C-alpha positions as CSV (number, residue, x, y, z in Angstrom):
1,M,0.0,0.0,0.0
2,A,1.0,3.6,-0.5
3,D,3.1,5.5,2.1
4,P,0.8,8.1,3.8
5,N,3.8,10.4,4.0
6,A,4.4,10.3,0.3
7,P,5.0,13.6,-1.4
8,S,2.2,15.7,-2.8
9,A,0.5,14.4,-6.0
10,A,1.4,17.7,-7.6
11,T,5.0,16.4,-8.0
12,F,3.9,13.4,-10.1
13,T,4.1,13.2,-13.8
14,Y,3.1,11.2,-16.9
15,A,4.6,11.1,-20.4
16,I,3.3,10.9,-23.9
17,D,5.7,10.1,-26.7
18,G,8.6,11.2,-24.6
19,H,7.0,14.5,-23.5
20,G,6.5,14.9,-19.8
21,F,3.5,16.5,-18.2
22,R,2.8,17.4,-14.5
23,A,-0.3,15.8,-13.1
24,R,-2.7,18.2,-11.3
25,P,-3.6,17.3,-7.8
26,I,-6.8,15.4,-7.2
27,E,-9.0,15.4,-4.1
28,A,-9.2,12.5,-1.7
29,G,-11.6,9.8,-2.8
30,L,-12.1,6.6,-4.9
31,Y,-11.6,7.0,-8.6
32,P,-12.8,4.0,-10.8
33,V,-10.8,4.6,-14.0
34,A,-11.5,3.1,-17.4
35,T,-8.4,1.8,-19.1
36,P,-7.8,0.5,-22.7
37,I,-9.3,-2.9,-23.7
38,G,-6.4,-3.7,-25.9
39,N,-4.9,-0.7,-27.8
40,L,-3.0,1.3,-25.2
41,G,-3.5,4.4,-27.3
42,D,-7.2,4.4,-26.2
43,V,-6.4,5.8,-22.7
44,S,-7.8,9.2,-22.0
45,L,-5.8,12.2,-20.9
46,R,-7.9,12.5,-17.8
47,A,-7.3,8.9,-16.9
48,L,-3.5,9.5,-17.2
49,E,-3.8,12.5,-14.9
50,V,-5.7,10.6,-12.3
51,L,-3.4,7.5,-12.4
52,A,-0.4,9.8,-12.1
53,A,-1.8,11.8,-9.2
54,A,-3.4,9.0,-7.2
55,D,-1.7,8.0,-3.9
56,V,-2.2,4.3,-5.0
57,V,-3.5,2.5,-8.0
58,V,-5.6,-0.6,-7.1
59,C,-5.8,-3.2,-9.9
60,E,-6.6,-6.8,-10.6
61,D,-3.2,-7.9,-11.8
62,T,-0.2,-5.7,-11.1
63,R,1.8,-7.1,-14.0
64,V,-0.9,-6.2,-16.5
65,S,-1.5,-2.7,-15.1
66,R,2.3,-2.0,-14.8
67,T,2.5,-2.4,-18.6
68,L,0.0,0.5,-19.0
69,L,1.7,2.7,-16.4
70,D,5.2,2.1,-17.8
71,R,4.0,3.0,-21.3
72,Y,3.0,6.5,-20.0
73,G,5.8,7.0,-17.5
74,I,3.6,6.7,-14.4
75,A,5.5,5.7,-11.3
76,R,2.8,5.1,-8.8
77,P,2.4,2.2,-6.3
78,L,0.2,-0.6,-7.4
79,A,-1.9,-2.8,-5.0
80,P,-3.7,-5.9,-6.1
81,Y,-7.5,-6.1,-5.6
82,H,-9.3,-9.1,-7.0
83,D,-12.0,-11.7,-6.2
84,H,-9.5,-13.8,-4.1
85,N,-8.2,-11.0,-1.8
86,A,-11.1,-8.5,-1.8
87,A,-12.4,-9.4,1.6
88,R,-9.0,-8.9,3.2
89,E,-8.0,-5.8,1.2
90,R,-11.2,-3.9,1.2
91,P,-11.0,-2.7,4.9
92,R,-7.5,-1.5,4.3
93,L,-8.5,0.5,1.3
94,L,-11.4,2.0,3.1
95,A,-9.1,3.0,5.9
96,M,-6.8,4.7,3.4
97,L,-9.8,6.5,1.9
98,R,-11.1,7.6,5.4
99,G,-7.6,8.9,6.0
100,G,-7.8,11.3,3.1
101,M,-5.9,9.4,0.4
102,S,-6.8,9.2,-3.3
103,V,-7.3,5.7,-4.7
104,A,-7.5,4.9,-8.4
105,L,-9.4,1.7,-9.1
106,I,-8.7,-0.1,-12.5
107,S,-9.4,-3.5,-14.0
108,D,-7.2,-5.5,-16.3
109,A,-9.0,-3.8,-19.2
110,G,-12.0,-1.6,-19.8
111,T,-14.3,0.0,-17.3
112,P,-14.0,-1.3,-13.8
113,L,-17.0,-3.0,-12.0
114,V,-18.4,-4.2,-15.3
115,S,-18.0,-8.0,-14.9
116,D,-14.9,-7.1,-12.8
117,P,-14.2,-6.7,-9.1
118,G,-14.9,-3.4,-7.4
119,Y,-18.6,-3.2,-6.8
120,K,-18.4,-3.9,-3.0
121,L,-15.6,-1.4,-2.6
122,V,-17.6,1.3,-4.3
123,E,-20.7,0.4,-2.4
124,E,-19.0,0.5,1.0
125,A,-17.1,3.7,0.2
126,L,-20.4,5.4,-0.6
127,A,-22.0,4.1,2.5
128,E,-19.3,5.8,4.5
129,G,-19.7,9.1,2.7
130,I,-16.5,8.7,0.7
131,K,-16.4,10.6,-2.6
132,V,-16.5,8.3,-5.7
133,V,-15.5,9.9,-9.0
134,P,-15.8,7.8,-12.2
135,V,-13.3,8.4,-15.0
136,P,-15.0,7.0,-18.1
137,G,-13.3,5.5,-21.1
138,A,-13.0,2.3,-23.1
139,S,-15.7,-0.4,-22.8
140,A,-15.8,-3.7,-24.8
141,I,-19.6,-3.7,-24.5
142,L,-20.0,-0.4,-26.3
143,A,-17.3,-1.2,-28.8
144,A,-19.0,-4.4,-29.8
145,L,-22.4,-2.8,-29.9
146,V,-21.5,0.0,-32.3
147,A,-19.6,-2.4,-34.6
148,A,-22.3,-5.1,-34.7
149,G,-24.7,-3.2,-37.0
150,L,-27.7,-3.9,-34.7
151,P,-30.1,-1.6,-33.0
152,T,-28.4,0.6,-30.4
153,D,-31.3,2.6,-29.0
154,A,-31.8,0.1,-26.2
155,F,-29.6,-2.8,-25.1
156,T,-29.3,-5.3,-22.2
157,F,-26.0,-6.5,-20.9
158,L,-26.0,-10.0,-19.6
159,G,-22.4,-10.3,-18.4
160,F,-21.1,-13.9,-18.6
161,L,-23.6,-16.7,-19.2
162,P,-23.5,-19.8,-17.0
163,P,-20.8,-22.3,-18.2
164,K,-23.2,-25.3,-18.5
165,T,-25.8,-25.7,-21.3
166,A,-28.9,-26.0,-19.0
167,G,-28.0,-22.9,-17.0
168,R,-27.0,-21.0,-20.1
169,R,-30.3,-21.8,-21.9
170,A,-32.3,-20.9,-18.8
171,R,-30.7,-17.5,-18.5
172,L,-31.2,-16.8,-22.2
173,A,-34.8,-17.8,-22.0
174,A,-35.4,-15.2,-19.3
175,F,-34.3,-12.5,-21.8
176,A,-35.6,-14.0,-25.0
177,D,-38.6,-11.6,-25.3
178,V,-36.8,-8.5,-23.9
179,P,-37.3,-6.0,-26.8
180,T,-33.6,-4.8,-26.9
181,T,-30.3,-5.9,-28.3
182,L,-28.5,-8.3,-26.0
183,V,-24.8,-8.0,-25.3
184,L,-22.8,-10.6,-23.4
185,Y,-19.2,-11.7,-22.7
186,E,-18.1,-15.3,-23.3
187,A,-14.9,-17.3,-23.0
188,P,-13.4,-18.3,-26.4
189,H,-13.6,-22.0,-25.8
190,R,-17.3,-21.7,-25.1
191,A,-18.2,-19.3,-27.9
192,A,-19.5,-22.0,-30.3
193,E,-21.6,-23.7,-27.6
194,A,-23.0,-20.4,-26.4
195,L,-24.0,-19.3,-29.9
196,A,-25.7,-22.7,-30.5
197,D,-27.7,-22.2,-27.3
198,M,-28.5,-18.6,-28.4
199,A,-29.7,-19.9,-31.7
200,A,-31.9,-22.6,-30.1
201,V,-33.4,-20.2,-27.5
202,L,-33.5,-16.9,-29.2
203,G,-34.0,-18.2,-32.7
204,A,-31.6,-19.3,-35.4
205,D,-32.7,-16.5,-37.8
206,R,-32.2,-13.8,-35.2
207,P,-29.4,-11.4,-36.3
208,G,-26.2,-11.3,-34.2
209,A,-22.5,-10.6,-34.1
210,L,-19.4,-12.1,-32.6
211,A,-16.7,-9.5,-31.8
212,R,-13.2,-10.6,-30.8
213,E,-9.9,-9.0,-29.8
214,L,-11.5,-5.5,-30.1
215,T,-8.9,-2.7,-30.7
216,K,-6.1,-5.3,-31.0
217,R,-4.1,-6.5,-33.9
218,F,-6.4,-9.4,-34.8
219,E,-9.7,-7.6,-34.2
220,E,-12.6,-9.2,-36.0
221,V,-16.4,-8.8,-36.1
222,R,-18.4,-11.6,-37.6
223,R,-22.0,-10.7,-38.5
224,G,-24.9,-12.9,-39.5
225,T,-27.7,-14.9,-38.0
226,L,-27.2,-16.7,-34.7
227,G,-27.4,-20.0,-36.5
228,D,-24.8,-19.1,-39.1
229,L,-22.5,-17.6,-36.4
230,A,-22.8,-20.8,-34.3
231,A,-21.8,-22.9,-37.3
232,G,-19.0,-20.6,-38.1
233,A,-17.6,-20.6,-34.6
234,L,-17.7,-24.4,-34.6
235,A,-15.8,-24.6,-37.9
236,D,-13.4,-21.8,-37.1
237,P,-13.2,-21.4,-33.3
238,P,-12.5,-17.7,-32.3
239,R,-9.6,-16.8,-30.1
240,G,-9.1,-14.0,-27.6
241,E,-11.6,-11.8,-25.8
242,I,-15.1,-12.4,-27.0
243,V,-18.3,-10.3,-27.0
244,L,-21.5,-11.8,-28.4
245,V,-24.4,-9.6,-29.6
246,A,-28.0,-10.6,-30.5
247,G,-30.5,-8.3,-32.1
248,P,-33.9,-7.7,-30.6
249,P,-36.6,-10.2,-31.1
250,P,-38.8,-9.8,-34.2
251,E,-42.0,-7.8,-33.7
252,R,-44.9,-10.0,-32.8
253,V,-48.1,-9.4,-34.6
254,A,-51.1,-9.7,-32.4
255,A,-53.8,-12.3,-33.2
256,V,-57.2,-11.2,-34.5
257,D,-58.9,-11.9,-31.2
258,D,-56.4,-9.7,-29.4
259,V,-57.0,-6.9,-31.9
260,D,-60.8,-7.2,-31.4
261,A,-60.4,-7.0,-27.6
262,L,-58.2,-3.9,-27.9
263,L,-60.5,-2.3,-30.4
264,A,-63.6,-2.9,-28.2
265,A,-61.9,-1.2,-25.3
266,A,-60.8,1.8,-27.5
267,L,-64.1,2.2,-29.2
268,A,-65.8,2.7,-25.9
269,T,-64.1,6.1,-25.6
270,T,-63.2,7.2,-29.1
271,G,-64.1,6.9,-32.7
272,P,-62.9,4.2,-35.1
273,G,-60.1,6.3,-36.7
274,Q,-58.4,7.1,-33.4
275,A,-59.0,3.6,-32.1
276,A,-57.5,2.0,-35.2
277,A,-54.4,4.3,-34.9
278,E,-53.8,3.3,-31.2
279,V,-54.4,-0.4,-31.7
280,A,-52.3,-0.6,-34.9
281,K,-49.4,0.9,-33.1
282,A,-49.8,-1.4,-30.1
283,T,-50.2,-4.6,-32.2
284,G,-48.0,-4.1,-35.2
285,R,-50.9,-4.7,-37.6
286,P,-51.5,-2.4,-40.6
287,R,-53.6,0.6,-39.8
288,K,-55.9,0.2,-42.7
289,E,-56.6,-3.4,-41.7
290,V,-57.3,-2.4,-38.1
291,Y,-59.5,0.5,-39.2
292,A,-61.6,-1.8,-41.4
293,R,-62.0,-4.2,-38.4
294,A,-63.0,-1.2,-36.2
295,L,-65.8,-0.2,-38.7
296,A,-67.0,-3.8,-38.7
297,L,-67.0,-4.1,-34.9
298,R,-68.6,-0.7,-34.1
299,P,-72.2,-1.5,-35.0
300,L,-71.9,-4.7,-33.0
301,L,-70.8,-2.7,-30.0
302,G,-73.7,-0.3,-30.4
303,G,-71.9,2.6,-32.2
304,G,-72.9,4.5,-35.2
305,E,-71.1,5.6,-38.3
306,D,-67.6,6.9,-38.4
307,D,-67.4,10.3,-36.8
308,D,-63.8,11.1,-36.4
309,G,-62.7,11.9,-39.9
310,E,-60.9,8.7,-40.8
311,G,-61.3,7.6,-44.4
């Protein structure tokens, strides 16, 4: 851990392409800092400043994080914090934070806390009134999403799926009808099996993508149906860090009985034109078809002729 008597953070520096910069002091608190997911050039200037100014940098693997710090000439103490030592180290880190120190929290790659250790530390720091300042940056989730060519207006992150088929399919089934794009992480040796289960549960014709080694030398994004992606992953197993993406489920068209029930409710308060517009939007059926049905139903429900201008 860092020496509480260490010199002021204002004396610390970082370097870019051999040019040195003085890091501005930062306030005491916990700083979750996003780091590159592969290409070290993706680090932000703010991240470099915080890493250089922090009293200590807490990370999953000091060897991995040292590579990043060495690249940018940052000489700060590193402390390991991962699933296996978190219970022991968390009280020590909280004591440092209570004592007025600044702690930068990073993962091996990407944004900390997202399928990485750190949630408990942030939770307990906040409970004690300690300042938590996020430093955003690279994220494999977002990189895969924007490269997949699938809807991005709403998406659901599933983390890692269970390793066994039964658990994997059960979890996928729970999200099968969620009307968003699905994004998840997977180990390379399970990618083909996971895609096969996604095809079986979500639908073989559902569009998807397999992104691997994002921002790295062998970056690749495979796009197609889940069925085709599963077959491709079996024939040509992907290597490296994997992100899988599945597009939202196809729109379901309501049955005629459902349309009639919705129209009956709508016609009780409005004319056929407005009722048809509302029900068509809710069910995915063509407006003209729904309007014709509304006109046919209205006399049976005790209504008169069309009186709201639809035609």
